[in-house]
C-alpha positions as CSV (number, residue, x, y, z in Angstrom):
1,M,-23.2,24.7,-135.9
2,I,-26.9,25.5,-137.1
3,L,-27.2,25.2,-140.8
4,V,-30.9,26.0,-141.5
5,K,-33.4,27.8,-139.1
6,A,-36.5,28.4,-141.1
7,A,-39.6,30.1,-140.0
8,T,-41.3,26.9,-140.5
9,G,-39.2,25.3,-137.3
10,L,-36.8,23.3,-139.2
11,V,-33.2,23.2,-137.5
12,I,-30.3,21.2,-139.0
13,E,-27.4,21.1,-136.7
14,F,-23.9,19.9,-137.7
15,G,-21.4,19.2,-135.4
16,V,-18.6,16.6,-133.8
17,G,-20.0,13.2,-133.5
18,P,-18.6,10.1,-131.1
19,S,-15.8,9.4,-133.6
20,G,-14.3,12.9,-133.0
21,K,-14.9,13.9,-136.7
22,W,-17.3,16.5,-138.1
23,D,-19.9,13.7,-138.9
24,A,-22.8,14.1,-136.6
25,L,-25.9,15.7,-138.0
26,S,-29.3,16.5,-136.2
27,L,-32.6,17.2,-137.7
28,R,-35.4,18.9,-135.9
29,L,-38.6,19.3,-138.0
30,A,-41.5,21.7,-137.2
31,E,-43.4,21.2,-134.1
32,G,-46.0,18.0,-134.3
33,L,-44.1,16.2,-137.6
34,S,-41.7,14.3,-135.2
35,P,-41.7,13.8,-131.7
36,A,-37.7,13.9,-131.3
37,P,-34.9,15.2,-133.5
38,F,-33.3,12.7,-136.0
39,R,-29.9,11.8,-135.6
40,F,-27.6,10.9,-138.5
41,E,-23.9,10.4,-139.3
42,V,-23.1,12.0,-142.6
43,S,-20.2,11.9,-145.1
44,E,-19.4,12.7,-148.5
45,G,-19.6,9.2,-151.0
46,P,-17.7,8.8,-153.7
47,G,-19.5,10.1,-156.3
48,G,-19.7,13.4,-154.4
49,R,-23.2,13.2,-153.1
50,L,-24.3,13.3,-149.6
51,L,-24.2,10.3,-147.8
52,V,-26.3,9.8,-144.5
53,R,-26.8,6.8,-142.1
54,P,-29.2,7.1,-139.3
55,A,-27.9,7.0,-135.6
56,E,-31.1,5.4,-134.5
57,A,-34.1,3.3,-135.4
58,R,-37.4,5.4,-136.6
59,E,-40.5,4.6,-138.2
60,P,-40.2,4.2,-142.0
61,A,-42.6,7.5,-142.5
62,E,-40.8,9.7,-140.2
63,L,-37.7,8.3,-141.8
64,L,-38.7,9.2,-145.3
65,V,-39.9,12.7,-144.2
66,A,-36.4,13.5,-142.6
67,L,-34.8,12.2,-145.8
68,A,-36.7,14.2,-147.9
69,V,-35.7,17.3,-146.0
70,L,-32.3,16.3,-146.4
71,A,-32.4,15.9,-149.9
72,R,-33.7,19.6,-150.0
73,H,-30.6,20.8,-148.4
74,E,-28.2,18.6,-149.5
75,D,-25.9,21.2,-151.2
76,N,-25.6,23.1,-147.7
77,V,-25.0,20.0,-145.7
78,L,-22.6,18.7,-148.1
79,A,-20.7,22.2,-148.4
80,E,-20.3,21.9,-144.6
81,V,-19.3,18.2,-144.6
82,R,-16.7,19.1,-146.9
83,K,-15.6,22.4,-145.2
84,Y,-15.0,20.6,-141.9
85,N,-13.5,17.4,-143.0
86,R,-11.1,18.8,-145.7
87,A,-7.9,17.7,-143.5
88,D,-9.3,14.1,-142.8
89,G,-8.5,13.9,-146.8
C-alpha cells in the first residue's frame, strides 16, 4: 500500500513485514537524496506516537533526512498502523 507519492519523488509504502504483521515501512526519497530505500519497522508507541526502528544500518545524515520525512508524515503513517493492526490488540 502506497501512502504518499509526491511530485518530488517521495514514496512511503506500508505493508506486511517478516513478522506477519503490518509493521514494515519503506521510504524512497527523491532521486539523488539517497541511493536506496530506507526500511523501518513501525508501530504505535504507548503515548500514541509513531515508533520507528531502522531495519538496516545507514549513515547518520541519511537517517536524519529519512526520520525528518517520517516526522512530517507521522499522522498519515500512524493512521495506517492503527487501521491495519487493530485486531492485533
